[in-house]
MIKEMI-800465 format. One record per residue (C-alpha): x, y negated, z negated; residue in one letter. Coordinates in steps of 0.5 Angstrom, whole numbers, plus 500, padded with zeros to 3 digits. Each point is the difference from the previous one (the first is absolute). Layout:
<pts>
X_Y_Z_A
...
</pts>
This chain:
<pts>
469_516_533_X
496_494_502_X
501_493_497_X
494_497_496_X
499_493_500_X
497_500_493_X
506_505_497_X
505_495_502_X
497_495_497_X
500_504_494_X
507_502_500_X
502_493_501_X
496_498_494_X
504_505_496_X
507_499_503_X
498_493_497_X
499_502_493_X
499_508_498_X
496_498_494_X
494_496_504_X
494_503_497_X
495_502_505_X
496_494_499_X
506_496_502_X
502_504_506_X
492_500_502_X
500_491_500_X
507_500_504_X
498_505_505_X
492_499_501_X
497_506_497_X
498_502_494_X
502_504_495_X
497_507_500_X
502_499_509_X
507_499_497_X
502_505_494_X
496_505_506_X
505_498_505_X
506_500_496_X
498_507_497_X
500_503_507_X
506_497_502_X
504_503_494_X
496_507_502_X
503_498_507_X
507_500_496_X
501_492_503_X
500_498_493_X
504_505_496_X
501_495_494_X
500_493_497_X
508_498_497_X
501_494_495_X
507_496_502_X
504_501_495_X
507_495_500_X
504_504_497_X
506_495_501_X
497_496_496_X
501_506_495_X
507_501_501_X
500_505_506_X
503_500_505_X
497_504_507_X
505_505_503_X
497_503_507_X
504_507_503_X
498_503_506_X
503_507_502_X
498_505_505_X
499_508_498_X
504_505_503_X
500_507_499_X
492_500_498_X
494_503_500_X
494_498_499_X
499_503_493_X
507_497_498_X
498_492_502_X
494_501_496_X
504_502_494_X
505_495_501_X
493_494_501_X
497_504_494_X
507_498_496_X
500_493_502_X
493_499_498_X
501_501_493_X
507_496_498_X
498_494_497_X
503_496_503_X
498_501_507_X
495_495_502_X
499_500_507_X
501_507_506_X
499_501_508_X
501_505_504_X
503_497_507_X
502_501_506_X
506_498_504_X
507_499_497_X
497_502_494_X
495_505_498_X
498_497_492_X
501_495_496_X
498_498_493_X
502_494_495_X
502_500_494_X
501_494_494_X
505_500_495_X
502_496_495_X
508_500_502_X
505_503_505_X
502_505_495_X
493_503_500_X
499_500_506_X
506_503_502_X
499_506_494_X
493_501_504_X
503_500_506_X
504_506_499_X
495_503_496_X
496_501_507_X
505_502_504_X
503_505_495_X
492_503_501_X
499_500_506_X
507_496_504_X
500_506_505_X
494_498_502_X
500_494_501_X
506_497_505_X
502_492_503_X
498_497_494_X
500_493_500_X
499_494_494_X
496_494_500_X
500_495_495_X
493_496_500_X
502_493_499_X
493_496_501_X
493_503_503_X
494_497_502_X
493_504_502_X
496_497_505_X
493_501_501_X
497_504_506_X
497_495_504_X
499_503_506_X
493_504_497_X
497_493_500_X
503_498_507_X
506_497_498_X
497_495_496_X
504_496_494_X
498_502_493_X
501_494_496_X
504_504_495_X
507_500_496_X
505_506_502_X
502_505_494_X
508_499_499_X
504_504_497_X
508_499_498_X
503_494_501_X
504_498_493_X
493_500_497_X
499_497_493_X
501_507_495_X
493_502_496_X
499_504_494_X
494_504_500_X
498_505_494_X
498_507_500_X
492_499_502_X
502_495_505_X
504_506_503_X
494_505_499_X
496_494_504_X
505_500_505_X
501_507_501_X
492_503_500_X
499_494_505_X
505_500_504_X
497_507_505_X
493_498_497_X
499_493_501_X
493_500_501_X
498_503_493_X
495_496_496_X
502_497_495_X
495_503_495_X
503_507_503_X
507_498_498_X
498_497_494_X
497_507_497_X
507_504_503_X
504_495_497_X
496_500_493_X
500_492_501_X
495_494_499_X
498_498_507_X
501_493_499_X
507_501_498_X
502_504_506_X
497_494_505_X
503_496_496_X
508_504_501_X
498_501_507_X
499_493_501_X
507_499_496_X
503_505_504_X
497_496_508_X
503_492_496_X
506_502_499_X
501_504_507_X
501_507_498_X
494_502_503_X
500_497_508_X
494_503_501_X
496_506_502_X
499_503_507_X
498_506_503_X
503_506_503_X
497_500_506_X
504_506_505_X
499_497_507_X
502_505_504_X
492_503_498_X
498_494_503_X
503_500_506_X
507_496_499_X
506_502_499_X
507_498_494_X
507_499_502_X
505_498_496_X
506_495_503_X
506_500_498_X
503_492_502_X
508_501_501_X
501_493_500_X
505_495_500_X
502_491_500_X
494_501_495_X
501_493_495_X
493_497_495_X
497_498_506_X
500_506_504_X
498_503_495_X
493_496_498_X
499_501_507_X
500_508_499_X
496_500_494_X
495_494_503_X
499_504_506_X
498_507_497_X
495_496_497_X
496_497_506_X
501_506_505_X
493_504_499_X
503_506_501_X
507_501_495_X
496_501_492_X
507_500_497_X
508_496_500_X
506_503_496_X
507_497_500_X
504_505_498_X
508_501_498_X
502_506_504_X
502_503_506_X
494_495_503_X
498_494_498_X
492_500_501_X
495_504_500_X
493_498_503_X
493_506_500_X
496_498_505_X
493_503_503_X
498_500_507_X
496_504_504_X
505_503_505_X
506_501_502_X
501_495_505_X
497_495_496_X
506_501_495_X
505_499_505_X
496_493_503_X
500_498_491_X
508_503_501_X
501_495_506_X
498_493_497_X
503_503_494_X
507_500_504_X
498_494_504_X
499_496_493_X
506_501_497_X
504_502_506_X
507_497_496_X
498_504_494_X
498_507_502_X
506_504_502_X
496_507_500_X
492_503_498_X
499_508_497_X
493_501_501_X
497_506_495_X
493_502_501_X
497_501_493_X
496_507_500_X
498_499_492_X
502_492_499_X
498_501_493_X
499_506_498_X
502_498_493_X
499_493_499_X
500_499_493_X
503_493_498_X
500_501_491_X
503_508_501_X
503_500_493_X
494_503_496_X
499_504_505_X
498_507_496_X
497_496_494_X
496_497_505_X
498_508_502_X
498_501_493_X
496_494_499_X
495_501_506_X
500_507_499_X
497_499_493_X
495_495_503_X
498_505_505_X
499_506_494_X
495_496_497_X
</pts>
């Protein structure tokens, strides 16, 4: 697909803040709000923009992320769809991707304990274990998300990178906070007035609550769901097997990922591999160039790299999935009115 400079700038502005108004985006990119609205709707129609997500740091709520990587075996297309639909409906699953390479599928689970995770993991295997094999588990200890600076000619954006994990100070939220997070999780551009109608609360109350969630860093930002494959890019997940790591090399690796215009996610893990990096590039040749640069920069640390192509890198991305059914009911009731 032809890459339009104005579309790129709009995508870049949304990448900085997906809740920005059409007027704010227009001011940033030098277009009228009417033109911005038209172009965003066109990007949505072309399925380059698939939605808008609120980045929720669920580690501040006492949850840990677990990544599961699997291969399909003895499955036809129907069984594959049934498996994915089953996973999508599990409240604790916040991310699903289909892959190419060593694994066919990856999904993220958020749990408050190893015991809770094990119980859910065995539940999944009891249901579809005969279809999922070579399963690997990677516990997420820290995750940093970067902006797509390649959209704006690799121009560095002045913004704070979303950070998840570490050892955060735990925060307490009530049912209203939870409902706000649940709806905005997959509807980040929803206007406050519309949210107020759904939750039957004053708009001023919800505005205050959202600002408080941002202040407490439970909400880390708002991001568009960009399908890079529909925009002439290809997404890859790199699994890094590291050695001789210390705090200095760890920080250096995170900084490298954040400064690289094509790397949009870096995850430190506990498991068979130590680090995961997601990058979006134009071609396989560019992937090899980026891999070579990465290996040369961390020559004494990288033992091996597994490259996975991401066919559907965000088949599901729902950073606060715990109230999926309640959210569906609330949105359905609104649509019926």
